[in-house]
N, C-alpha and C positions, 0 to 999 in steps of 0.2 A: 555597620558599612558591607562586612562582610555576608551578615546576614538578611540584609537587603538585596545582597544580590545574587546572594544562592537561592534564597527562599523570601519572597518579599510578599510573602501572605499576611494581610492582617488575621488577629483572633477573629475576631466577628467571622472571615470567611472560612472556617478552617471547614466548617462542616463540610460545604457550597464543595467546598475542593477536593475534599474527602472521598464524595460521592463521583465528581467526576474524576476523579485518579486512580480512585476502583475502576470504575466500566473503560475507561481505558486502556488501565491492566488489562480484566479482563478478554477485552475482545482481542486485543494484540497474544496472548498467552494462544488464546483459539487460533490468530493466524498466525505465526509463528507455527505454531505443532500441524498446521493443515498446511503450510510450505513445506515443509519436510514430510509428510506424505505423499503431494504429491507429489514430491520430486523423486521421489523412492518410488512411487508406482509408475509412471511415465519413465522414466529413463532408467530404473535398474530394477523392476519385475521382470517377468517371463518374457521377452522379445521385443525388450523399449528401448531407448533411446533418447537422446535427448535431442536429438534432431528433430522429433515428431515435434516437436514443443511451439518452431513457428506455427506448424501446422492447425495443431491443438489454439490459437493464440488469435491470428489471421483469420477462421472458419467458425470457431468457438468463442473463445472472450469476447472478440470485437467487436459483432454481433449482437450479444446475450447485452453487454454491456449498454448499450445501443436501446434494448427492451427495457434492458432495467431502470436506465436515466428517465424512459420514457412513461415505464407504469408508476416512477414514485413522483414523477412530475402531474400526473393523473388522480395520484393518491393524494397529494401535498394540497389540492383542490377542492379535497371534499372531507379529510378528514385532520385531527390531531398528529401532528409526530408525537405522540406518546401512543395512538395506536398504530401507524406507522412502523415505529421501528417494533412495541410488539411483534406486529404479524410477520415484517422479514425477518426478527431473528426466529421467528417460528419456525415459519418453511425454511429457513437454512437449515434448523435441525434438524427436521426431519427427514428430510432428503439426505443429511450427512448419516442418520440411523438406519435408512433401508437401505445406502451405499455398503453399508457396512456388513448389514446381517443377512444383506437377501441377493441384490445387486452382484457383488464383488466373488459370492461362495458361487453364484450361477451365472459369473461373466460367460465360459463357456459355452454353455448350452445356449444362453440370448442371441450370443454370436454363430454360432449356427443355422440359427432360427435363421437371423439377420441376412447373413449368405443366399441362402436358401432364395427369403422374399425378394431381394436386391444384388439377385447375380449380376446386372447388366453393370451394376454399378463396378464393382468388381472388381471390371475388367479395365479400370482408370487405373494406374498403377500409381499413380503419382498422388492421388484421394484415396487409396484405398485407407490408407492409414485412421482415417476419419472413420472409417467402417471398423475395422478393424478392431482398431481398441477406442473404440465409441464408452465404455464405461469408465479407462479414466482420463478420454476426453472431457466429461459431464463432471468427474469431478475436481479434474484442471482447474475449469470453469468457475462451480459454486466456490473453492476451495480464493479462487484468485480473486472474486466479486464477493465476498465475507467481509471483508475490510470496506471496500467503497463502501460496499452498499449502507452498511451500520453506523463505523466512526466517520469515512471522510465526509460524505454528503448528508443523512444524518444527524448524527451526534454533534459534528461540528459549525451545522446547519444552528440544531439548536444553540447550543452556545453562542453563536455569532449575532442573534436575537437577545443575547439575553444578555449579553457583555458588555462594557461603553470596550471604547478602546482602548486606555486609564486602564480599565479594569485587566483586559488582555492582553497588552503587555505584559502586565505581572504572572497570571494567570497561565497563560499561554508556555512559555519557555520551561515552567515546572511541572505544568501538565504532560508535557512530553515526558516525563519523566515513566508515567505510566506507561508509552512506547519499551524501553527500557525494562523497567522490572519485565513486565510482561517477559519479551524474550527472556530473559534469563532465565525465568522460573519457566517457560515454557521447554527452557535445554534438560535442565534433568528429569522433565516428567517424559522429554521422548526419549532419554539415555534410556529410562529406567521400563520404559513400555516397552521399548526393543532389544530389550538387554536379555541374557538368557538365565538369566537369577529371575527374573517374574517367570520366563516361562516354564522354568521348570516347576516353580514352588505353587505358580498358580495361573497355570495354561487353561485358556476361554478355548483351545482348536489345537490338533494335532501338529498342523503345519503352526513354528514360530512366526512367517509374516503375516497369516491372517489372524492369531491371538494377536502380536502387535496391533492390529488394525482396530479390533475388537477394546482392547483400552485405553487406546489415543482416542475413539471414539465416546466411548464413555470418560471421559477423560473431557472432551468437547461440550458434552451434553453435560456433566455439573459446574462446569463453566457460564455455558449459556443460559442456566437458569439462574446465576446471582446475580448476572449482570441485567436481566430480567427485573430481578426485584430490586437493586438499586438505582436501577436507571428511574421505575415508577415513584420511588420514595426524593428522588431528585424533582421531576418531574412539579409533586406536589408542593414542595420545599420553594421552590422557584414560580411556579404561578401564584403562590400566597405572598411571596415579594411586593414589597410594592417600591419601596427607593431605596435604592443604597444608603450609608449613609460616608460622605465623605472628608478629607481632609480641607480644602474649603470648595466654596458654594459653588465653583467654576466648575468640579468634578463632578454635580450632580446629575445624574441621567434617568430619564422619565421609561420607567418601563413599558413597555412598549405590552398591551393587551393585546389577548390570545386574540389576533381576528382571523376566524377563516380564510383555509385560502382559498376558498372558489370562489370567492370576493376580489382574488389577484387576474389579471390575465395573465398565468401560467402556465406554458405549456412548452414541446421539447422546441420546435418552430418558432415561438415567439423568443425562446430563450435563447436559441441560435441566432436570430435575428440581432435580438441583443449586446453579442455580444462583440460578433463581428462590426458595427456601428461603433466599438467604442476601442480605442488603441490602447489602451491601458489595459483593460480585459484581453484583450486579443494577446495582449502581450508577453502576461500570464498566460497562456493557453497554449502559447509557442512554448515557453521554460519548461512548463510540463511536458509537453512532449517529446523536449528534446533531451533533459535529463533522465525520461523512461527511455529513451531508443537507445543512448551510451551504456549505461548499467545494462539494456536486457543484452546485447550485443556480448558485451562481455561475460554474462550468466550465465549463456547458452555454450559458449566454449570451456566456462569452466566444470558446470553440469554435465557436459560429455568427459573432460577431462577425469572427474573424481566419479563415474565410473569401470575406468580402468584401473583405480586403486580398490574400490568396494564394491565388487559385483552380487553381492547378496543384496537384498531389498532392505535388509533389516539393519545390514550396517551401515550399510547409505544413508540411513533414516539416523541410526546412531551418531552417523558423522554433522550431518546438517545439524541432529537437535547441540551438542558440542559446538557448531558456528554460533550458534542461536542464543548460544550462552553467553560467545567470547561480545558476539555483536552487542547482545546487551551491555555489558559493562560498556563497550565502547559509549554505547549511546549513552549512558546512565551520567555518562563521565564529561559527554557532550553537550546533556540536558541541563546537568547542575553548573557548572563549572562555564563553560564556553558559551554556549548559545545564548545566558541570561545579561553573559559581560558585555558579548559583543551589539544583542541590541540596546542594553544602557548606555555604556560606551560610547560607541559609532553611530554615523550619519548612514542614512537607510542604501542610501547611494555604494560606500562597503562594504553593507554587513553584507548584500544581497547578491554580489561577485566572492563569497567565499566561495559556497558551494560549487559555481559553474567553473574556480578555477583548479579547485579539490580536484572535479571529476576529472579534470585533462589530465593532472598531474598522476595518479593514481590508474586510469586508463590507460597511460600511454607506458606507467611501467609493466603493468600485468604483459600487455601486447608485445610491449619491445624484450621481453624476458621471453615469452616463447616463442618471438624469433630464432634469440639466439641460440633456447635450445633446441632449436631445427637444424643448427650448423654444430649441433655440438659443442658447444665452445663453452663449457660447465663442465671441465675434466675434473671429473674425481668425485664427482654427485650424482644421483639418480636425476633423469631429464622429470621422471614422471612424478614424485616426489617433489621436484624444485616449483612443477608448474601446481601440483596442488595448493601449498602453502601460499603460493604468489596469489595464484586463483582465491584461496581461501581471504587474504588479508585484502582483495578488491569487490569479497563479497561483504568483508565487514562493516571497510568503510567508508565505501560507500552508502549503507545502509544508515548506519548510522548518522552519516550527512544529510540523507534525508530525510529522517523520521524526527531529527532535530531542529538543527536550524532553517532546513529549507521550510519542510513543513510550517513552520514558525512565521515565515516571513511571507508563505504560500496567505496562511490565517488570518493574519497581522493585515494585509492587503486588503482581505472584503471586510474589514472592517467599517475605514468611511464612506461606505455605497451606503447606498440608499435601500435599503431591506429588500424591495423588489430586483436588486442587481446584486445582493448576497445570493440572493435563492438560485437568482436566474444562472449567475456566474460559477457557483459551486453547481450545480445540477451539469451545465456543461464541461467543464473545466474538470472538480474531480470524477466526475459519473462519465464522462467518453472521454478527455482529453487525457487522463492514465493509459487509458485501452488501446484511443490514439496511439500513442507514441510504442505500446507495445506490438498493436498491428503491423505499425510502421516497422518494427525494429522486427519483425516478423516476415513482411513481404520481400524488405530486402537479406535476411537469410536463405530464402525460400530461392530466392535469384540466385545469389552465393551459390546454395546447393547445389542447382541446375546445372552452372554453368562452369564449377571449379570443381565438386565433389559436397561431402561430409563434412562438417564441423573441425573435423580436424587440419584438413586441407585445403579451409575457405578463413581460416581464423587468420590470419595476414590482414587479408583485406577486410574483414571483420572488424579488425579492429584500425585501417585506417578510417574508418565510415564511424565507430563510434568517436574519435579524437574529433570528428570534423561535426559533429551534433555538439559535443562536451563545447567548441569552440563558439555554436551558437545560440550556448547559453550567453556568451558577455554580452552582447551587445543589450541581447532582450532583457539580461536583469540591470546595466543600467539605465534601459528607460524604468523600469520599474521603479527601481533607488530614485531615483528623482521625482516621480509623480509623485510618490508615496511622501515624501519630502514637503511638496504645495499639497497635498492632502490633507496632510497633519498643522498645520497654519491655521486654520480657520476653523471659529467655535464652536460647540456642539449645538445652538441654534440655530447658528447658520447653516449645519449639516443638516441638520432637518427642514431647511425649511425650501432645502433645491437638488433637483433630482441626480443621481450619482455620475451623468456624466458632465457635469456643471464643477462638479470636485476632482473629479478628475478624466479631465479630457485626454 
């Protein structure tokens, strides 16, 4: 019974599951490394500040995510997921190499050239940061889109097409363990690459931070190549498989033939119209947006606070690496113990509400502690250190819940849908929804900065907004839970004969 809850994978499925787990793990190693790098570049590098992040998100990441979604929708109409995955991975890796070894060392010269050519735009002080720190902004955009493109849209979409609902309920919770394993492994890698030890004995540059950048980029390249190799192997194995062996005939599924996406009406506009007409997908879209807004507002305040404690980019990145390690530990506990048990023991309507309620609790605690600290109510304790500790807890628990239970619920919600609805829904919800959430939080942050002041001055008001969006998640989660319970009742033969809108209304 314990093994069935913790690791419900059959012996005949170990090969497939192992390859899937390795891919999720490697993509998350790179994402965690990129997250530490981008935060250090934007916040702690020379002239940096967490106040830049909303501008980068709103004017960079959000429009870039729309372009990425449009490009992927076009590619899916003409090419296989194998080709799309490989091409996307090569594109990202090429950029990170060019950035580390050419753009970053020459960023001052590039900025001088652009300042000469675009002098008029430099007069607009509110948007000057977009030009003066454009190398950091481009890196920030690419590091944010890495996981969205490769994991959220392409790889999870690939699994949704090849797994039944029964298989997905067994595969996804332990598969999410790859997120925690990747995050745990990324912590020591980041710490080592940014340490004095690595700089002293294997220096790649006279400057410690540039040496760290080179070494971390080489780690990204190695993980990227391993990801590509394993994905190609998994693609061949799943393509050769005809039918899964199940314990009872009702669990047997037909493996869908690799139908080219060009035969489907797949575009960004049609996907958006499909989502608007579906209350279920619209609620899932709102849930994703609200979760991102809630977390991003807290993260912004935390990152600015952390800069006061660790002003050096290498030290800042090193602390982010330590956070990645502990966040991975929490994610592993959730993926191994809590998420599988909750999904198998409780109804959808209960399980889907856990993440929203948890976000309300940790967000309120974090911002309430900041509020008390501003009035000096923590006698005998350092306000800065206390803020860093509470911010670290918010950072780790919020992401651990998101990467396990929240993502498992979200991916399982796509399984009862028609294949066309799966692809269109994931294109909008994962491709744009997450970025729209970040864009919304960035817009709200910019408004607060203009009216009240920087991240420190506007922290209390940002907390009020964050808690409000966390509360919005609760009714959206309840609706999704009820609809999932309805959708799980029809037999597989019925679900193949009706469109998604008839399954989930």
